[in-house]
C-alpha positions in Angstrom: 28.4 20.5 -17.2 28.6 17.2 -15.2 25.1 16.2 -14.1 24.0 13.9 -11.2 20.5 12.5 -10.0 19.9 12.5 -6.4 17.4 10.5 -4.3 15.8 13.3 -2.1 13.6 12.7 0.9 13.7 16.5 2.1 15.4 15.2 5.3 18.9 16.5 6.5 21.0 13.6 5.0 19.7 13.9 1.6 19.9 17.5 1.4 23.5 17.7 2.7 24.2 15.2 0.1 23.1 17.3 -2.6 24.7 20.4 -1.2 28.0 18.8 -1.0 27.8 17.8 -4.8 26.3 21.2 -5.9 29.3 22.9 -4.4 31.6 21.1 -6.7 29.7 22.7 -9.7 27.6 19.6 -10.7 24.0 20.2 -11.8 21.8 18.0 -9.5 18.2 16.7 -10.6 16.5 15.4 -7.5 13.7 12.9 -7.5 11.6 12.2 -4.6 9.8 8.8 -4.7 6.4 8.7 -3.1 4.7 5.7 -1.5 1.6 5.1 0.4 3.5 4.8 3.5 5.2 8.3 3.9 4.3 11.8 4.6 1.5 13.1 2.3 3.0 16.2 1.1 -0.4 17.2 -0.2 -1.5 17.6 3.4 0.8 20.1 5.1 -0.7 19.2 8.5 0.7 15.7 8.0 4.3 16.9 7.6 6.3 18.6 10.4 8.2 20.8 7.7 7.9 21.7 4.1 10.4 18.9 2.8 11.2 20.9 -0.4 12.1 24.2 1.1 15.8 23.4 0.6 15.4 22.9 -3.2 13.9 26.3 -3.4 16.7 27.9 -1.3 19.5 26.2 -3.0 18.2 26.0 -6.4 17.9 22.3 -7.4 15.2 20.7 -9.3 12.8 18.2 -7.6 10.8 15.7 -9.6 8.2 13.6 -7.8 7.6 10.1 -8.8 5.1 7.7 -7.3 6.1 3.9 -7.0 2.4 2.9 -6.3 1.7 -0.7 -6.9 5.4 -1.6 -7.4 6.1 -0.8 -3.7 3.1 -2.6 -2.2 4.4 -5.7 -3.8 7.7 -5.6 -2.3 6.1 -4.8 1.0 4.1 -8.1 0.8 7.0 -10.2 -0.4 10.5 -8.4 0.1 13.3 -10.7 -1.4 15.5 -9.4 1.5 12.9 -9.5 4.1 11.4 -7.0 6.5 13.2 -5.2 9.3 11.8 -4.9 12.7 8.4 -4.1 11.6 6.9 -4.2 8.0 9.8 -2.1 6.5 11.4 -3.7 3.5 14.3 -1.5 3.5 16.8 -3.2 1.2 14.2 -4.0 -1.5 12.9 -0.4 -1.2 16.4 1.0 -1.9 16.8 -1.2 -5.0 13.5 -0.4 -6.3 14.3 3.4 -5.9 17.8 3.1 -7.4 16.5 1.1 -10.3 13.7 3.8 -11.0 16.4 6.6 -10.5 18.6 4.8 -13.1 15.8 5.3 -15.6 15.6 8.9 -14.8 19.5 9.2 -14.8 19.4 7.9 -18.3 16.5 10.1 -19.6 18.4 13.3 -18.1 21.9 12.6 -19.4 23.3 12.3 -15.7 26.3 10.2 -15.2 25.9 9.1 -11.6 23.4 8.9 -8.7 23.6 10.6 -5.3 22.0 9.4 -2.0 22.2 10.7 1.5 23.0 7.3 3.1 25.3 7.3 5.9 27.4 4.1 6.7 26.0 2.3 9.8 23.1 4.7 10.5 20.5 2.1 9.7 21.0 -1.5 10.8 19.4 -3.0 7.9 20.1 -1.2 4.8 23.1 1.0 5.8 25.7 -1.7 6.7 28.5 -1.8 4.2 27.7 -5.2 2.8 24.0 -4.3 2.5 25.1 -1.3 0.6 27.2 -3.3 -1.8 24.3 -5.8 -2.2 21.9 -3.0 -3.0 24.1 -1.4 -5.5 24.6 -4.9 -7.3 21.1 -5.8 -7.3 20.1 -2.3 -8.8 22.5 -2.9 -11.6 24.4 0.2 -10.5 27.9 -1.0 -9.1 30.1 2.0 -9.1 27.4 4.5 -10.0 25.9 5.5 -6.6 27.8 8.2 -4.7 27.0 8.6 -1.1 28.9 11.9 -0.4 28.4 11.9 3.5 30.3 8.6 3.8 32.4 8.5 0.6 35.7 8.5 2.4 34.8 5.3 4.2 33.9 3.5 1.0 35.7 2.6 -2.4 35.8 5.4 -5.0 32.8 5.4 -7.3 33.2 5.7 -11.1 32.5 9.5 -10.9 35.5 9.9 -8.4 37.7 7.7 -10.6 36.9 9.7 -13.7 37.8 13.1 -11.7 33.9 14.3 -12.1 33.9 14.4 -8.4 36.5 15.5 -5.9 36.9 13.0 -3.2 38.7 15.2 -1.0 35.6 17.5 -0.6 33.5 14.4 0.5 32.9 13.3 4.1 33.6 10.2 6.3 30.4 10.3 8.6 29.2 7.0 10.0 27.1 5.9 12.9 23.7 7.1 14.2 25.0 10.6 15.7 23.6 13.5 13.8 26.3 15.8 15.4 28.4 15.8 12.1 25.5 16.5 9.9 24.1 19.2 12.0 27.6 20.9 11.9 27.8 20.6 8.1 24.2 22.0 8.0 25.5 25.1 9.8 28.4 25.4 7.3 25.9 25.2 4.3 23.5 27.7 5.9 20.8 24.9 5.9 18.7 25.9 8.9 15.2 24.5 8.1 15.0 20.7 8.1 12.8 18.1 9.9 13.5 16.3 12.9 15.0 12.9 12.5 12.1 10.9 13.0 11.6 7.9 10.6 9.0 9.3 7.9 8.2 5.8 6.7 5.1 4.3 8.4 6.4 0.8 7.8 8.8 1.3 10.7 6.0 2.2 13.0 5.0 -0.8 15.3 1.4 0.1 15.4 0.8 0.5 11.7 2.9 -2.4 10.8 0.7 -4.5 13.0 -2.4 -3.3 11.5 -1.1 -3.8 8.0 0.2 -7.4 8.7 -3.1 -8.2 10.3 -5.0 -6.7 7.1 -2.8 -8.7 4.6 -3.7 -12.0 6.7 -7.4 -11.4 5.7 -7.1 -9.8 2.3 -4.1 -10.0 0.0 -5.7 -7.9 -2.5 -5.6 -4.5 -0.6 -6.5 -1.2 -2.4 -5.0 2.3 -1.9 -8.2 3.1 0.1 -7.4 0.3 2.6 -3.7 1.8 3.2 -5.1 5.1 3.8 -7.6 3.8 6.4 -4.7 2.1 8.4 -3.5 5.6 9.2 -6.9 6.7 10.8 -8.9 5.8 14.0 -9.3 2.7 16.1 -9.6 -0.7 14.4 -11.5 -3.8 15.4 -11.8 -7.2 13.6 -15.4 -8.4 13.9 -14.9 -11.4 11.7 -12.6 -12.7 8.9 -14.5 -10.8 6.3 -15.1 -7.6 8.5 -13.6 -4.8 10.4 -14.7 -1.7 11.8 -12.9 1.8 12.2 -13.8 4.3 14.7 -12.7 8.0 14.2 -10.9 9.4 17.3 -11.2 13.1 16.8 -12.7 15.6 14.5 -10.0 15.5 12.0 -10.2 11.6 11.7 -13.9 11.9 11.3 -13.8 14.1 8.6 -10.9 11.9 6.9 -13.1 8.8 7.3 -16.0 10.4 5.6 -14.0 11.5 2.6 -13.0 7.8 2.0 -16.5 6.4 2.6 -17.4 3.8 0.1 -21.2 3.3 -0.8 -20.6 -0.5 -0.1 -19.7 0.2 3.4 -22.1 0.7 6.5 -21.9 4.0 8.4 -22.7 4.5 12.1 -23.3 7.7 14.3 -24.6 8.0 17.9 -28.0 10.1 17.8 -28.2 13.2 19.9 -24.5 13.1 21.3 -21.1 13.9 20.1 -19.5 10.7 18.9 -17.1 9.0 16.3 -17.9 8.3 12.7 -17.8 4.5 12.6 -17.3 2.4 9.2 -18.2 -1.3 8.9 -16.0 -2.5 6.0 -16.6 -6.0 4.7 -19.6 -8.5 5.2 -21.9 -6.9 7.9 -24.9 -9.3 9.1 -27.3 -8.1 11.7 -25.1 -9.2 14.8 -22.0 -7.7 13.4 -23.8 -4.3 13.0 -25.1 -4.8 16.6 -21.7 -5.3 17.9 -20.2 -2.4 15.8 -22.9 0.0 17.2 -21.9 -0.9 20.8 -18.4 0.0 19.8 -19.4 3.2 18.4 -21.4 4.1 21.4 -18.7 3.3 23.6 -16.4 6.1 22.3 -19.4 8.5 22.2 -20.3 11.2 24.8 -23.2 9.0 25.6 -20.9 6.0 26.9 -22.0 6.5 30.5 -25.8 6.9 30.1 -27.0 3.2 29.5 -29.2 2.3 26.4 -28.1 4.5 23.3 -29.6 5.1 20.0 -27.3 4.5 17.2 -27.9 5.5 13.5 -27.1 3.0 10.9 -26.4 4.3 7.3 -26.3 1.5 4.4 -26.5 2.5 1.0 -29.5 4.7 0.6 -31.3 3.1 3.6 -31.1 4.0 7.3 -32.1 2.5 10.7 -31.8 3.0 14.3 -30.2 0.5 16.8 -30.7 0.6 20.5 -27.4 -0.6 22.2 -25.6 -0.6 25.5 -22.1 0.7 25.0 -19.6 -2.1 24.7 -17.7 -3.1 27.7 -13.8 -3.6 28.2 -14.1 -7.3 27.3 -15.8 -6.5 24.0 -13.2 -3.9 23.2 -10.2 -5.8 23.9 -11.6 -8.9 22.1 -12.1 -7.1 18.8 -9.5 -4.4 18.9 -6.6 -5.0 16.2 -3.6 -4.5 18.5 -0.5 -6.4 19.6 -1.2 -8.4 22.8 0.8 -10.2 25.5 -1.8 -12.7 26.5 -5.0 -14.3 25.0 -7.9 -12.3 24.7 -11.0 -13.0 26.7 -14.1 -13.9 24.6 -17.1 -11.5 25.0 -20.5 -12.7 26.4 -22.6 -10.5 24.0 -23.2 -7.0 22.6 -26.5 -6.3 24.6 -27.9 -4.7 21.7 -31.6 -4.3 20.4 -32.7 -3.5 16.9 -35.8 -1.1 17.0 -36.0 -0.2 13.4 -35.1 -2.1 10.3 -33.0 -1.0 7.4 
């Protein structure tokens, strides 16, 4: 039996590409490549739908493979550049295809399937870009894109008669109507909405990541996880703070807590978990405490007591909640104009660590 390897995201296009090949009697082994910038499949609340429900329904196997540090490196320095934000789409596809080639070789498959649609994405799904991707991955002629195959040159699988080209499609552009009609034909009813699942296409996340890389080239997995959470503030080149926005984020921040960091919380009032990451001298702790107080239920009552936990020690700090100037000056966010400088934090230590 002819066998193929498919790049599978769990989205509509990649699922349809697999179903189009399955119906020709070809065995498909799908591989899902995980990065630190996609949906966390271990946390069902972070995904709108189970990305692998179609695999169970239609009977194809899915292998999970994490790209880990290989992917982080191309995010830092993509050969073919970033898209509108921090997305290295072409380098990403090349890396995934190279990894899929290894899986293809080990599994005895004869070609690779992707759900790419010609012209759907401006950076990586142009005709010239797809040709470059296949060439750079060393897979020219081996990558079948069933949804747009009739608009492209026949692949080796088609030329060998392993795939019937007449049963493939000529989809192009950004419209989802042809895919949705095909999904109805296949009986595919449960698929996620077309919201780009890669955080590197998100402007806010990308700005945070770019800002982090400007201050620290040796970022860790924990650093990347923290970028998803809370409000971020840069207090110095060597220090930032993260303030939780709700109960879920507070809990997530505590799970990521390192004993090297300082943790803050407002005494006697509901408020955010606040983490100080990096070098934290006394004045930095004061500023961080005032920001923590600003986002607590005590923000309107004047002087507030903030608890400071550093290692095994603790202390209390009396602060006034930060004003708008302090918030805007330190907040990590893209701005249209220069930030005003703050005049001071207005804090007073009343118990030492």
